[in-house]
SEKOL-156110 format. One record per residue (C-alpha): residue number from 1; z, x, y. Coordinates in nm, 2 decimals, always signed. Example, Ala and Ser with C-alpha at 12.3 -4.5 7.8 and 13.67 -1.06 7.14 Angstrom:
% residues 2
1, +0.78, +1.23, -0.45
2, +0.71, +1.37, -0.11
% end
This chain:
% residues 354
1, -12.74, +12.11, +14.95
2, -12.58, +12.17, +14.60
3, -12.65, +11.93, +14.32
4, -12.28, +11.83, +14.31
5, -12.32, +11.70, +14.66
6, -12.53, +11.42, +14.54
7, -12.38, +11.10, +14.40
8, -12.42, +11.09, +14.03
9, -12.56, +10.80, +13.81
10, -12.81, +10.69, +14.08
11, -13.18, +10.69, +14.04
12, -13.30, +10.94, +14.30
13, -13.62, +11.09, +14.42
14, -13.66, +11.47, +14.39
15, -13.42, +11.66, +14.62
16, -13.57, +11.70, +14.97
17, -13.84, +11.43, +14.92
18, -14.06, +11.47, +15.23
19, -14.13, +11.18, +15.47
20, -13.84, +10.97, +15.34
21, -13.68, +10.70, +15.55
22, -13.35, +10.86, +15.65
23, -13.05, +10.63, +15.68
24, -12.71, +10.73, +15.82
25, -12.44, +10.57, +15.61
26, -12.07, +10.55, +15.69
27, -11.97, +10.24, +15.49
28, -11.93, +10.00, +15.79
29, -12.09, +9.66, +15.82
30, -12.33, +9.78, +16.09
31, -12.43, +10.07, +15.86
32, -12.51, +9.83, +15.58
33, -12.70, +9.62, +15.82
34, -12.91, +9.92, +15.92
35, -12.96, +9.99, +15.55
36, -13.10, +9.64, +15.49
37, -13.35, +9.69, +15.77
38, -13.45, +10.04, +15.64
39, -13.51, +9.90, +15.29
40, -13.76, +9.65, +15.42
41, -13.93, +9.91, +15.64
42, -13.94, +10.16, +15.34
43, -14.13, +9.90, +15.14
44, -14.38, +9.86, +15.43
45, -14.43, +10.23, +15.45
46, -14.42, +10.29, +15.07
47, -14.17, +10.56, +15.13
48, -13.84, +10.66, +14.95
49, -13.50, +10.63, +15.13
50, -13.27, +10.93, +15.18
51, -12.91, +10.82, +15.24
52, -12.71, +11.07, +15.45
53, -12.33, +11.08, +15.47
54, -12.17, +11.32, +15.71
55, -11.81, +11.42, +15.77
56, -11.61, +11.70, +15.94
57, -11.32, +11.90, +15.81
58, -11.03, +11.92, +16.05
59, -10.82, +12.24, +16.05
60, -10.47, +12.32, +16.17
61, -10.33, +12.65, +16.30
62, -10.11, +12.83, +16.04
63, -9.89, +12.96, +16.32
64, -9.88, +12.96, +16.70
65, -9.96, +13.33, +16.71
66, -10.18, +13.35, +16.41
67, -10.56, +13.33, +16.47
68, -10.62, +13.23, +16.11
69, -10.66, +12.87, +16.01
70, -10.55, +12.67, +15.70
71, -10.84, +12.46, +15.58
72, -10.77, +12.10, +15.48
73, -10.86, +11.99, +15.12
74, -11.16, +11.76, +15.17
75, -11.16, +11.63, +14.81
76, -11.05, +11.28, +14.90
77, -11.28, +11.27, +15.20
78, -11.58, +11.37, +14.99
79, -11.49, +11.13, +14.72
80, -11.48, +10.84, +14.97
81, -11.82, +10.94, +15.11
82, -11.96, +10.97, +14.76
83, -11.84, +10.62, +14.67
84, -11.99, +10.48, +14.98
85, -12.33, +10.65, +14.91
86, -12.32, +10.53, +14.55
87, -12.28, +10.17, +14.66
88, -12.57, +10.21, +14.91
89, -12.79, +10.38, +14.66
90, -12.73, +10.09, +14.41
91, -12.85, +9.85, +14.68
92, -13.16, +10.05, +14.75
93, -13.23, +10.09, +14.38
94, -13.19, +9.71, +14.32
95, -13.46, +9.65, +14.59
96, -13.70, +9.87, +14.39
97, -13.71, +10.16, +14.64
98, -13.67, +10.52, +14.53
99, -13.35, +10.66, +14.67
100, -13.19, +11.00, +14.73
101, -12.84, +11.04, +14.86
102, -12.70, +11.36, +15.02
103, -12.36, +11.45, +15.17
104, -12.35, +11.70, +15.46
105, -12.05, +11.86, +15.62
106, -12.09, +11.87, +16.00
107, -12.14, +11.67, +16.32
108, -12.31, +11.34, +16.27
109, -12.57, +11.40, +16.54
110, -12.66, +11.75, +16.43
111, -12.68, +11.65, +16.06
112, -12.91, +11.36, +16.13
113, -13.13, +11.57, +16.36
114, -13.16, +11.83, +16.09
115, -13.25, +11.58, +15.83
116, -13.51, +11.42, +16.06
117, -13.72, +11.74, +16.02
118, -13.83, +11.62, +15.67
119, -13.83, +11.25, +15.74
120, -14.08, +10.99, +15.85
121, -13.82, +10.76, +16.02
122, -13.44, +10.77, +16.09
123, -13.24, +10.45, +16.09
124, -12.88, +10.40, +16.21
125, -12.65, +10.11, +16.30
126, -12.54, +10.07, +16.65
127, -12.17, +10.08, +16.57
128, -11.94, +10.18, +16.29
129, -11.62, +10.35, +16.21
130, -11.71, +10.71, +16.28
131, -12.00, +10.90, +16.12
132, -12.34, +10.83, +16.26
133, -12.29, +10.47, +16.38
134, -11.96, +10.53, +16.55
135, -12.10, +10.82, +16.74
136, -12.43, +10.66, +16.83
137, -12.36, +10.55, +17.18
138, -12.21, +10.89, +17.25
139, -12.35, +11.22, +17.14
140, -12.61, +11.07, +16.91
141, -12.76, +10.84, +17.18
142, -12.85, +11.14, +17.39
143, -12.92, +11.40, +17.12
144, -13.12, +11.20, +16.86
145, -13.39, +11.05, +17.08
146, -13.45, +11.38, +17.25
147, -13.44, +11.60, +16.94
148, -13.52, +11.40, +16.63
149, -13.84, +11.52, +16.47
150, -13.93, +11.16, +16.37
151, -13.90, +10.82, +16.53
152, -13.55, +10.67, +16.54
153, -13.45, +10.31, +16.49
154, -13.12, +10.17, +16.61
155, -13.02, +9.84, +16.44
156, -12.77, +9.63, +16.63
157, -12.45, +9.53, +16.45
158, -12.53, +9.16, +16.51
159, -12.89, +9.18, +16.39
160, -12.99, +8.90, +16.15
161, -13.35, +8.86, +16.05
162, -13.52, +8.52, +16.04
163, -13.26, +8.37, +16.27
164, -13.36, +8.19, +16.59
165, -13.23, +8.36, +16.90
166, -13.18, +8.27, +17.26
167, -13.40, +8.41, +17.54
168, -13.15, +8.47, +17.82
169, -13.23, +8.42, +18.19
170, -13.37, +8.72, +18.38
171, -13.42, +8.83, +18.73
172, -13.73, +9.03, +18.63
173, -14.05, +8.83, +18.67
174, -14.39, +8.84, +18.50
175, -14.66, +8.90, +18.77
176, -14.96, +8.95, +18.54
177, -15.02, +8.83, +18.19
178, -15.30, +8.87, +17.94
179, -15.51, +8.56, +17.96
180, -15.25, +8.36, +18.15
181, -15.24, +8.26, +18.52
182, -14.89, +8.35, +18.64
183, -14.74, +8.10, +18.88
184, -14.59, +8.23, +19.21
185, -14.21, +8.27, +19.17
186, -13.97, +8.06, +19.37
187, -13.81, +8.30, +19.61
188, -13.50, +8.08, +19.62
189, -13.43, +8.12, +19.25
190, -13.24, +8.43, +19.14
191, -13.31, +8.41, +18.77
192, -13.57, +8.25, +18.55
193, -13.60, +8.17, +18.18
194, -13.69, +8.48, +17.98
195, -14.02, +8.50, +17.80
196, -14.00, +8.46, +17.42
197, -14.14, +8.72, +17.18
198, -14.05, +8.56, +16.85
199, -14.20, +8.74, +16.55
200, -14.36, +9.01, +16.77
201, -14.33, +9.39, +16.80
202, -14.27, +9.46, +17.17
203, -14.35, +9.80, +17.31
204, -14.26, +9.93, +17.66
205, -14.52, +10.17, +17.82
206, -14.51, +10.38, +18.13
207, -14.77, +10.58, +18.32
208, -14.90, +10.72, +18.00
209, -15.05, +10.38, +17.93
210, -15.30, +10.39, +17.64
211, -15.20, +10.75, +17.57
212, -14.84, +10.67, +17.50
213, -14.72, +10.78, +17.15
214, -14.49, +10.48, +17.15
215, -14.78, +10.24, +17.19
216, -14.96, +10.38, +16.89
217, -14.64, +10.39, +16.68
218, -14.57, +10.03, +16.77
219, -14.93, +9.93, +16.68
220, -14.90, +10.08, +16.33
221, -14.56, +9.91, +16.29
222, -14.71, +9.58, +16.38
223, -15.00, +9.62, +16.15
224, -14.77, +9.71, +15.86
225, -14.56, +9.40, +15.92
226, -14.85, +9.17, +15.99
227, -14.69, +9.09, +16.33
228, -14.85, +9.05, +16.68
229, -14.80, +9.33, +16.93
230, -14.70, +9.26, +17.29
231, -14.71, +9.54, +17.55
232, -14.48, +9.53, +17.85
233, -14.48, +9.74, +18.16
234, -14.27, +9.72, +18.48
235, -14.33, +9.80, +18.84
236, -14.07, +9.76, +19.11
237, -14.18, +9.60, +19.44
238, -13.84, +9.55, +19.58
239, -13.79, +9.72, +19.91
240, -13.45, +9.89, +19.91
241, -13.48, +10.11, +20.22
242, -13.70, +10.22, +20.51
243, -13.83, +10.52, +20.30
244, -14.09, +10.28, +20.13
245, -14.23, +9.99, +20.33
246, -14.55, +9.90, +20.15
247, -14.81, +9.67, +20.30
248, -14.94, +9.37, +20.12
249, -15.25, +9.57, +20.03
250, -15.04, +9.85, +19.89
251, -14.85, +9.61, +19.67
252, -15.17, +9.44, +19.55
253, -15.31, +9.78, +19.46
254, -15.00, +9.88, +19.27
255, -15.01, +9.56, +19.07
256, -15.38, +9.59, +18.99
257, -15.34, +9.95, +18.88
258, -15.05, +9.85, +18.65
259, -15.25, +9.56, +18.50
260, -15.56, +9.78, +18.46
261, -15.36, +10.03, +18.25
262, -15.25, +9.74, +18.02
263, -15.61, +9.61, +17.98
264, -15.72, +9.96, +17.88
265, -15.43, +10.00, +17.64
266, -15.52, +9.67, +17.47
267, -15.89, +9.77, +17.44
268, -15.80, +10.10, +17.29
269, -15.58, +9.94, +17.03
270, -15.83, +9.68, +16.93
271, -16.09, +9.95, +16.88
272, -15.86, +10.11, +16.63
273, -15.70, +9.80, +16.48
274, -15.96, +9.52, +16.50
275, -15.74, +9.26, +16.33
276, -15.43, +9.33, +16.54
277, -15.32, +9.05, +16.78
278, -15.24, +9.23, +17.11
279, -15.12, +9.08, +17.43
280, -14.95, +9.22, +17.74
281, -14.73, +9.14, +18.04
282, -14.67, +9.33, +18.36
283, -14.32, +9.26, +18.51
284, -14.18, +9.31, +18.86
285, -13.82, +9.41, +18.81
286, -13.60, +9.68, +18.65
287, -13.71, +9.85, +18.33
288, -13.37, +9.83, +18.15
289, -13.34, +9.46, +18.21
290, -13.69, +9.39, +18.10
291, -13.63, +9.58, +17.78
292, -13.30, +9.42, +17.70
293, -13.43, +9.07, +17.77
294, -13.74, +9.14, +17.55
295, -13.50, +9.24, +17.27
296, -13.34, +8.89, +17.29
297, -13.62, +8.74, +17.08
298, -13.85, +9.04, +16.97
299, -13.87, +9.14, +16.60
300, -13.87, +9.51, +16.70
301, -13.86, +9.69, +17.03
302, -14.04, +10.02, +17.07
303, -14.00, +10.27, +17.35
304, -14.08, +10.63, +17.42
305, -13.80, +10.89, +17.48
306, -13.96, +11.07, +17.77
307, -14.23, +11.03, +18.02
308, -14.33, +11.03, +18.38
309, -14.11, +10.75, +18.51
310, -14.08, +10.38, +18.40
311, -13.93, +10.32, +18.06
312, -13.97, +10.65, +17.90
313, -13.87, +10.86, +18.20
314, -13.54, +10.68, +18.22
315, -13.46, +10.65, +17.85
316, -13.24, +10.95, +17.81
317, -13.05, +10.86, +18.13
318, -12.97, +10.51, +18.26
319, -13.20, +10.32, +18.04
320, -13.06, +10.45, +17.71
321, -12.71, +10.36, +17.84
322, -12.83, +10.02, +17.94
323, -13.06, +9.93, +17.65
324, -12.93, +10.07, +17.33
325, -12.58, +9.92, +17.36
326, -12.71, +9.57, +17.45
327, -13.04, +9.55, +17.26
328, -13.04, +9.24, +17.04
329, -13.31, +9.36, +16.79
330, -13.39, +9.69, +16.61
331, -13.50, +9.94, +16.87
332, -13.74, +10.22, +16.78
333, -13.72, +10.53, +17.00
334, -14.04, +10.74, +16.98
335, -14.02, +11.10, +17.11
336, -14.27, +11.19, +17.38
337, -14.28, +11.57, +17.40
338, -14.35, +11.79, +17.70
339, -14.66, +11.92, +17.51
340, -14.80, +11.57, +17.50
341, -14.77, +11.54, +17.88
342, -14.93, +11.88, +17.92
343, -15.22, +11.79, +17.69
344, -15.27, +11.47, +17.90
345, -15.27, +11.67, +18.22
346, -15.52, +11.92, +18.07
347, -15.76, +11.63, +18.00
348, -15.71, +11.62, +17.62
349, -15.71, +11.28, +17.46
350, -15.44, +11.22, +17.20
351, -15.53, +11.10, +16.85
352, -15.47, +10.73, +16.79
353, -15.16, +10.67, +16.59
354, -14.94, +10.96, +16.73
% end
């Protein structure tokens, strides 16, 4: 990155500041919304912000039989991106957060993934006019969670902090809750009122349970914010075919095993974070629906990018397609690597706070 690629007259951190909060900027309202969330999080983390603008240069063939190409002058494009970054940098500076702004030529997903190698967190808006946000539910949605070197937060275009939101009805039902006796559901009712998670960080865990990197990332996020943490997990007891016809005892064992994992997860967190308020709920239903409905009222939703089934195992497939476009709150995607699963199978215990 050349020095001329950086917006001038802006207070910046040294080029390439490590562990910065990376924010994809394209000038759209969702992009600015993501920036506002990132500024607040950067203050919690005591980290600088690196603003990243990306654009591609189209080319046209000089002649039908000529293999050479005539490059298009990108002066006006670069000037527009520079002005957008200058405006964003001024907003960050006004909030008292150190800021660096860079312009990169290339695909939005590739640029952001590359920048994530030296970042502590990447933040993008859910929609925009091109750039990061506009691509998010396409290439970026599949590439970024899988390949980002740091956690990624997707901020919905409609996100407004400190605004009361509605918990929508859901067909997924809580079957076990921490410290609460769950009433038997009415089988004649298709949907029930969704649980409320106002002011809470909600994390979805799968079979990794207490070893889930998403769990520990969510705990640290909650501690920084002074927010309660709520752990959710899902099992599906619906019989959809003759391949699986569980007995009542089988179902009871399945529920007990799921609840036991959540009890252990809570205990592990409270050993590490004594002052953190931790609760949990085990749902019977579909992971994507549970996540989306939790996002209706949650402060932040946290989920792993890979795993062995459940939330994380589905994230890069149907869950990402179902959750990210419809999540009503900022959603943090924490990468779970294959090496992590291998360490788990080899009997190694991960360090708290992964």
